N, C-alpha and C positions, 0 to 999 in steps of 0.2 A: 504494500500500500504506500505509494509515494506521497510525501508530505512536503509542503513548502519549506525552504531552508531556514526560514526565520521562526519556525515552530519546533518545539522540542519533542522529538519522538519519544513517547512514554509507554513503558511496559508496566501494566498493573498486575501484580502478583499477589494472589489471595483475593477471593471474590465474596467473602463473607461480609459481615456488617461493616467493619472498618474499611475493607477494600472497596466496598460499594460506595461508601461516602467519599473516599478519595477519588474514585473513578468519576463520580458525579461532579466533583470539583474540577477535575481536568476537562470534563465534557463542557462545563459552563465557562471554563477559561480556554476555550478552543482557539482563540486568537493566538495563544501562546503555547499551548500543549496540544499534541496530536497523539491520541491513543493508538498504538500500533499492535496491541495484543492484550488479551485477558488470559491470565494463567491461574488455574486451580486444578487440584487433583480430581475434583468431582465435576463431571460435565454439567450436572444440573445447576450448580451454583453459578458457573460462568455463563451458562445459557440464560439463566434468569436475569443476571446483571446485564448481559448483552441486550436482551429485550427491553430492559428498563431504560437503557441508553439509546434506544431506537434501532438497535441491530446493526449488523454490518462490520463489526470489529472481529478480527481474527481471534480464534480461541486455541489455547494450547493446554495440554495436560502435563507437559514436562517443562520445567523451568529452564534447564540447560539448552534444550532445543529452541525454546522461544527466544532466549537471549542471543543465540547464534543466528537465528533467522531474521529477527527484527532489527538488530544492531541499534538499540535504543540510546538516546541521549540521557534519559531519566528512567530509573527503575523505582517503582513504588512497592514496598514490601509490607503486606498486611497478613503475614503467615504466622504459624505458631512460633513462639519465641525461640525454640531450639534450632530453628533454621536461620534466624536473623543474621548471625555473624557470617556463616558460610555463604549465604545468598548475597549479602552485601559485599563481601570480598570478591565474589565472582563478578558482580556488576561493576565494581570499581576496576577490576582487571580488564573488563571489556570496554572501559572508557566512559562509563555512565556515571552521572550524579545519582545519589541514592537518598530517597526519603523512606524511612522505615518506622513502623510503629514501635512503641516502647514495649519491653525494655530493649536497649541497644543489643544486648546479648544475654546469655544465661550465666556467664562468668565474667569477672572483671578482666581477666587476661584476654578473653575474646573481644570484649568491648574495646580495650586499648589497642588490640591488633587492627580493628576496623578504623579507628581514629588515625593510627599511624599510616595505614595503607592509603587512606583518603589524602593525607598530606603528601605522601610520596608520589601519588599519581596526579595530584592537582585537581581533585574533584570534590564537590560539596557533599556532605552527609548531614542530613537534618533528621532529628528524632521527633516523633509525634507527641510532644508535650503540649497537649491541646490547651491546658490552662494558661500557658504563656502567651496565648493570643486572645484570651478572653478579657475584655475591658474591665469587668467587675472584679475578676480574680486578680488582675494586675493591680487594681486599686486596693483591694483587700491586702495584698502582699506589701505594697508600698506604705499604706497607712499604719502598718504594724510598727514602723520605725518611730512613730510618735508616742508609743506606749512605754518607752524606757527599756531598760535591760535589768535582769534577764527576762526572757519571754517563756511562757508556758503555752504550748501549742497542742490543741486537741482536735484530731480529725479522724473520721472513719468513712467507709463506704461499703456497707454490707448489701448483698444482692440475694433476694429470694428468687430462685430460678426453677423453672420446670420445662418440660418438653425439650425443644431443640436447644434452648439456652442452657439447660442443665447438662445436656449432652456435650455442648461446647465446653462448659466448665469442667466436666469430668475429663475431657480430653486434655484441657490445659493443666489440671493439677497432676497429671501423670508425669509432668516434667518441671512444673513451676508452681509455687504456692500463691494464693491470692495476695498475700502481703507483699510478695515480690512483683507480681504482674501489675497490680494497681498501685502499690505503695510508692513507686518511683515518682508518680505525679505529685503526691502530697509531701513526700520527703524533700523533693525539689523545692516546693513552696516554703517549707521550713528553713531550708538552707538559705534561700533568698531573703526570707524575713530576718534571719539573725545576722547574715553575712559573716558567720563565725564557723570555725572548723569543728566538725563532729569528732568526738573523742571516744565515746563508749556506746555500745548498743546491747540491749537485751531483747529477747524474743520468746514468745510462747506460741503454741499451736495445738490444734486438735483435729483428729480424723473423726468426723461426725457420722460416717456411714460406711458400711462394709462394701458398698459398691465401688469404692476407690481402690486402686492398686495398693499393695503393701508399701508403706513408707510415705504415701501421699497424704496431704492434709488439705482440708477445705476451709479452715479457719486459722487466722494468725493475728498476732498483736505484737507491735514493736515499741520499744522505748529508746529514745536516742538522747544523749547528753552532749551539749556543745561546750567549747572551750570558754565561752563567756558566761557559763552557768545556765544558759537556756536549756529547756528540756521539751521534748515533744513525744506524743504517742500517736500511733496510727493503727487502726483495726480494719480487717477485711475478712469477710466470710461469704461463701457461695453455696447455694443449694436450696432444695425445697424446704428444708427445716429452718432456714434463717428467719429471724424475727423482722417484722416491718416496723417495730418500735425503735426509735432513736437510731436508725440506720444512717442518718445524714447529720453528722455533727462537724462543724467547721468553725472553730473560734481560737482566738489568741488572747492571752492575758499578760499584762505587764504591770510594773509598779504604778503607772498612771491611770490604768483602767483596762478595758477589754474591748475587743472588736469581734463581732460574730456575723456569720452569714445567716440571715433569717429567711429561709426558703419554705414558707408555710405550706404552699401548695405542693412543691416538689418533694418535700419530706413527709407527705401524708401517707397513710397506709395504702399499700398497693402500688407505690411508685418506685420501689427500690430497683425493679428490673427495667425501668424506663431510662434508656440511655440519655435522653434529653434532660431528665431530672438530675443526672449526675453532675452537670455543669451549671445548672441554673442557680441564680443567687437571689433574685427578687428584691432583696434589700439588705443593707448592712446596718447593724445596730452598734453604735459607738457609745460605750459607757465610760463616763469620767469618774475616776476614783477619788477625786479631791473632796475633802470634807470641810465644812465651815466650823467655826469655833464651837458651835453648839452640838457638833457631831453629826449633823445632817449633811446630805450631799450638796455640794456647791452648785452643781449643774445637773440638769435632767439629761437622760439619755437622748441621743440623736438617732433618728431612723432615716437612713439615707436610701431613698428609692433608686432603683436601677432602671435606666431607660434603654440602654443598649444591651439587650439580652439575646445574643445570637443562639440559634438552635444548633444541634450537633452538626448538621450538614454545612451550615454557614461557617462554623468554626473550622471545619476541615477545609473549606474554600479559602479562608483567611490563612490557614497554615500553608496551603499551596501557593498562594499569592506571595507570602513571605519567602518561601523556598525559591520561587521564580526570581524575586528581587535579589536573593543571595547569589543565585547563579549569574544573572546578568550584571550585577554590581560587584561581583567577586568579593562578597562580604566575608569578613573574618568570623568563622563560626567556632573559634577556639573555646570561648567561654561557654557556649551552648553545649558543646561536646564534653567539656570538662564537667559541667553540671550533670549531663546524662550518665557519665561514668561514676561520679561521686554519689549520686542518688542510688545507682545500682549497687555500689559498694555497701551502702548502709542497709538496704533491704536484704541483700545476700548475707550480711553479717547477722541480721535478725534471725534469718532462717538457720544459720550456723549456730547461733546462740541457743535456739530451741532444741536443735538436734544434739548438741553437745552438752547442754545443761550448764552453760556458763556465760558470763558476760564477755563480750568480744571487745577487746581494746583496739581501737582503730589506729592508735599511735604506735603500736608494736613495730619495731624495726626502724623507727625514725630516730635521727640523731638529736 
């Protein structure tokens, strides 16, 4: 399929929920991206996505064959995490820029290998940290700097899943725990809130059903301590047994007060499986901790309404627009990739902590 030279030939790998959202973004940004192939192991998923996009795109069941045949400028990876590093390295070696869903890899060593290869071949790699392009989440993160130090950060995202979603979750936990897969988003937020170096991690986990392979867990919780005294926790669980109560907690507390995402509708019962609810904010509540001489609060809480609330597909479109600008503007993505590696290091340490029954010192080996 010939494409004009000013459009980036784009190979979409993985045609599930995230792959479909990114493919839709490329389809809407067709002045700059030209989809040259849809790749998935299952013919049904890529056929369904092709039909949703209007049809006519080449389909492939084998990634290596698609990469060789289409010679893409861009490869978008929305496959299972255990394939991320190998697929990204293959794309980079083929001369393509790479957008891939989080996590960057399933080990820190593999993540660092992708970063090094991208630098060596002069290609861009961007990881799908969707909260980094969300206006309200960016505001939530930046406003935390006004609360003083240290910070106490509390976040979770539990998902009650059934049917196809539970099947996807079962497939995922065979190689990666929920706190690793989802936790990188929120740990990244914590790192950006504090601007401090993480030093210790503790983790717990549980296998809540015999349906999972031996050693797999579908619930996890991490606690991370930062050099400036800040602490944070993150919780994630998947499955039909998960509670719809308090599955969506996002707040930060500092000496001067607290800041919380108040997503009344999105955090209601029955919404934990709704991917659009996972990023919605609705409003921010800013609490001022200052007291008057008589011991009462000096100021009332402020409720900050959110007007720019992109849905999931729009957030993916903004990610791809940012990726496009990085490619054409030759943007330095060093900090972005360092954040991707660092957040992965923390969530993997939490998994290690649970499995080894000990606190993991992230400073071990440092001089």
